[in-house]
N, C-alpha and C positions, 0 to 999 in steps of 0.2 A: 586431239584434247588430251588424246592418253599417251604421245608423243612429248604433249608441257609436263603431265603428272608423276610422267620417268625423270625430267629435266628439270625436275623443283626438288628431287628427293637428295636427285647427284650430286646438286648441287647450289651454295648459297647464294642469291644477286644478291648485290650492293656498289656503295661506291666506292668509288677506290679511295679515297683520303679517311676509308672505315679500318681499313685494312690494316694488319699491320704489316711496318715492315719486316724483307722477307719473306713474307706472303707468298706464296703462287695464287694465279687466278688465269684465266684464259678469256677472251673479246669475248666471244659469242658460246654458249654448250658447247656444239661440234664440230670445235675448232681444235687443229692437234700440237696449235702452236702455245704453250705451257710458257709465263713474262711472271721475273720476281720483282716485287719492290720494293724498289733503292731507295735513297735520298730525298728530299722535297732540295729543287728548287728557286732559290729565293729571286736570281733573275730572268727567270724565266717564269714563276709560282706556276710551274706542272712540278710533278711527280717523276724523281730519272725509275722508268722500268727494263728489266735486259733479258734477255730472250734466254732459257732454262739451259737447251741443250746451242747455245755461242754468246758466249759471254762480251765478247766485240759488239754484238748488232743494240743500242741503246735507244730505247724513245722516251718521250717526254709527253705524261701525257697528263687528263687537267684533275682535278679531284674529281668532278662528279659525274665523271667518265664511271658507266656500266660495267662492270667483270662479272666472273662468278669466277665462286672459290668455293674454296672447300672439296680440292679436285684427292681424287685413291688415280694415283696413277706408276 
């Protein structure tokens, strides 16, 4: 219960489509991998996202994927 309260203070839980382009997020609250939301890919109907520390690593996530934003790193 206390851990959940701490996580809710540090992070904002939202869907990927609600995050601004260029916004930073993680998949889980304790993840060390930070992603950057890029542009929308119309052919796959998903959002292009890249790892912050490795721009050669790209992944596509659906807009309704739950992510954790507003990071302090």
